[in-house]
C-alpha positions as CSV (number, residue, x, y, z in Angstrom):
1,M,106.2,-2.2,-98.4
2,G,103.1,-0.7,-100.0
3,R,100.2,-2.9,-101.0
4,W,99.0,-0.6,-103.8
5,Y,99.6,-1.3,-107.5
6,L,99.1,0.2,-110.9
7,L,99.1,-1.3,-114.4
8,D,101.7,-0.3,-117.0
9,E,100.9,0.0,-120.8
10,N,101.4,-3.7,-121.2
11,K,98.9,-4.5,-118.4
12,Q,101.7,-5.6,-116.0
13,P,101.2,-4.6,-112.4
14,Y,103.9,-2.5,-110.6
15,R,103.9,-1.0,-107.1
16,D,102.4,2.4,-106.9
17,P,105.2,4.8,-105.9
18,L,102.6,7.0,-104.1
19,N,101.2,4.0,-102.2
20,G,97.6,4.4,-103.2
21,G,97.8,8.1,-104.0
22,T,97.7,7.7,-107.7
23,P,94.1,8.2,-108.9
24,M,92.6,5.5,-111.2
25,T,89.6,5.8,-113.4
26,D,87.0,3.1,-113.8
27,E,88.3,2.6,-117.4
28,M,91.8,2.0,-116.0
29,R,90.5,-0.7,-113.6
30,R,88.2,-2.5,-116.0
31,V,89.5,-5.8,-117.4
32,G,86.3,-7.1,-118.8
33,R,82.5,-6.8,-118.7
34,D,80.0,-9.2,-120.2
35,T,76.2,-9.5,-120.1
36,V,74.5,-12.9,-120.5
37,G,70.7,-12.4,-120.4
38,E,70.0,-10.3,-117.3
39,V,73.3,-11.3,-115.6
40,E,76.4,-9.1,-115.7
41,I,79.9,-10.5,-115.2
42,S,82.6,-7.9,-114.3
43,T,86.3,-8.3,-113.9
44,V,88.4,-5.5,-112.5
45,F,91.9,-4.7,-111.5
46,L,91.7,-4.0,-107.7
47,G,94.8,-1.9,-107.3
48,L,95.1,-3.1,-103.7
49,D,96.8,-6.4,-102.9
50,H,94.1,-8.6,-101.4
51,S,96.5,-11.5,-100.5
52,W,96.9,-10.0,-97.0
53,N,100.7,-10.5,-96.9
54,G,100.6,-13.7,-99.0
55,P,103.5,-14.7,-101.2
56,R,101.8,-13.4,-104.4
57,P,99.6,-10.3,-104.7
58,V,95.9,-10.8,-105.5
59,L,95.0,-7.9,-107.7
60,Y,92.0,-8.9,-109.8
61,E,88.4,-9.8,-109.1
62,S,85.5,-11.2,-111.1
63,M,82.0,-10.8,-109.8
64,I,78.5,-11.8,-111.0
65,F,75.6,-9.4,-110.7
66,G,72.1,-10.7,-111.0
67,G,70.7,-14.2,-111.4
68,E,71.1,-17.3,-109.2
69,H,74.8,-16.5,-108.5
70,D,74.4,-12.8,-107.7
71,Q,77.4,-11.4,-105.8
72,Y,79.6,-14.5,-106.4
73,Q,83.2,-13.5,-106.7
74,R,86.6,-14.9,-107.4
75,R,90.0,-13.2,-107.0
76,Y,93.1,-13.8,-109.1
77,H,96.8,-13.1,-109.1
78,T,97.3,-12.2,-112.8
79,W,95.5,-10.7,-115.7
80,D,95.6,-14.0,-117.6
81,E,94.0,-16.0,-114.8
């Protein structure tokens, strides 16, 4: 089974029928982006399952850029997490 996913119009992930061959723009991947002072927090849809054969796909990542926690990241299963 493929590990690549896309988002439908309701932001629900589904398996990419081209298994990673469907191009995605930055705008298609971006879930959220905030700036607090000089720190940026970015959340993106990864498109590739990062669970490494786990029971649920890990498809989202939040990362901090700048400040004391620069490069800190967390990954999530769902958009709502």
